[in-house]
N, C-alpha and C positions, 0 to 999 in steps of 0.2 A: 952691932946691929941689934936694935931693940926687938925686931920682929922674931929673930931667931931665939932670943931670950924668952919670949912669951910663948913660944911654941910648945913647950912642955906643959904649961898651965892650961892652954886652950886646946891641946891635942885631943883629948878625950871628948870634949863637947863638940868639936868639929866632926869627929868621926860619928858621934851620935846623930847629929843633924844630917850628915851625909847619908847615913843608913836610913834614917827616917824619910828623907826626901826620895831616895832611890826606891825604898819600899813602897811609898805612896805612889810614885810614878809606876812602879811595876804592877801593883795591884789595880790601880785605877785604869791605866792605859793598857798594860800588858794583858791583864785578865778581864778587863771590862770592855775596852774599846776595840782592841785588835781582833778578838773573835767575831765581833759584829762586822768589822771591815772585811775580814776574811770570808765570812758567810755572804756578804754582799758581793764581793769579787767572785766567789764561787757561783753564786746565783746568776751573776752577769755572764760568766763563762758558759754556764749551762744553757742560759737563754740564747746566747750567740750560737752555740753548737746546735741547739734545736732549730733555730732560725736557718742556719746553714743547711741542715738536713732537709728542712721544709722547702728551702729554695732549690736544692738539688732534685727533690722529688717533683716540684713544680716544673723545673726545667725539663726533666725526663718526660713528664706528662705533656708538656708543650711540644717537645720533639716528636713524641708519638702522634699527637694531633696534627702536627705539621706534615709528618710522613703520610698519614691517612688522607689529609687534604690534598697533598700532591698526587697521591694515587688516584683520588677521585677526579682531580683536575685533568690528569693525563687520560683517564678513561673518558671523561667528557670531551676532551679535545679529539681523541680518536673517533668517538661517536660522531662528533660534529664533522670531522673530515670525511668520514664514511658517508654521512648524509649529503655533504657537499658534492662528493664524487658521484653519488647516485643522482642527485639533482642535475649535475652537469651532463651525465650520460642521458638522462631523460630529455633534457633540453636539446641535446645534440640529435637525439632520435626524432623528437618533434620537429626540429628545424629541418632535418633531412626529409621528413614526410611532407612538410610544407613546401620545401624546395621542389620535391618530386611532383607535387600537385601543381605548383606554379609552372614547372617545366612542361607538364602535360598540357596545361591550359595555353601556354605560349606556343607549344607545338601545334595544337589544334588551330590557333589563330594564324600561325605561320602557314599551315597547310591550306587553310581557307584563303589566305592572302595569295599564296602561290597559284591556287586554282583560279582566283579572280584575275590575277595577272595573265595566266595562260589564256583565259577566256578573252580578256581584253586584247591580248596579242593576236589571237586568232581573228577577232573582230576587226582589229586594226589592219591586219594583213588582208582581210577580205575587202575592207574599204580602200586600202591602197591599190589593190588590183582593179577595183572599179574606177578609182580616180586615174590610175595609170592607163586604163583602157580608154577612158574619156579623153585624157590628154593625148594619147597616141592617135585617136580618131581625129581630134582637133588639129594635130600637127600634120597628119596626112591630108586633111582637107585644105589646110592653108598652103602647104608646100606643093602638093601634087594636084590639088584641086579636085580630088576624087572623094566620093562619099564612101565611108566604111561603116558597116553596121556595128552596133554596139556589141553584138554577140561575137562577131568575127574579131573585133578588137580585143575583147575579153579573152578569147581563146588564144590569141597571139601573145598577150601579156602573160597568161598562165604558162605558156610554153617557154617563154623566156625566163620566167622566175623559177 
């Protein structure tokens, strides 16, 4: 094999070029580019950590604001319920007063109506007695043919009633 025979002649030059290439790669990439990449990655990690800390602080502040808002909302709700209960109680009291006033007015009208009915009844009874006396006098005159005075007929009707 001819490649193996040439190995001894080209061995030293291949090692030289290999060392030169690896040296170039080491110095250019290893010492030039890798530190820049590492600093970029480190800066990115630092930025992410700082952003996470800021997000945690913002979340804690938002939680505190939410808790404060909920406390204010609960206090406002309790205040509104107290005002509603007071308004209901006042409305009930006003309604009771209006009902009592209306009841008194109805009671007065009822008493006046009862007095008017009693007066009408008394008047009607008086008229019935007069009509009954006239009818009794007329019946006596037609059946018996006798005349009865209106005062005697009225006394007889009053005695019967």
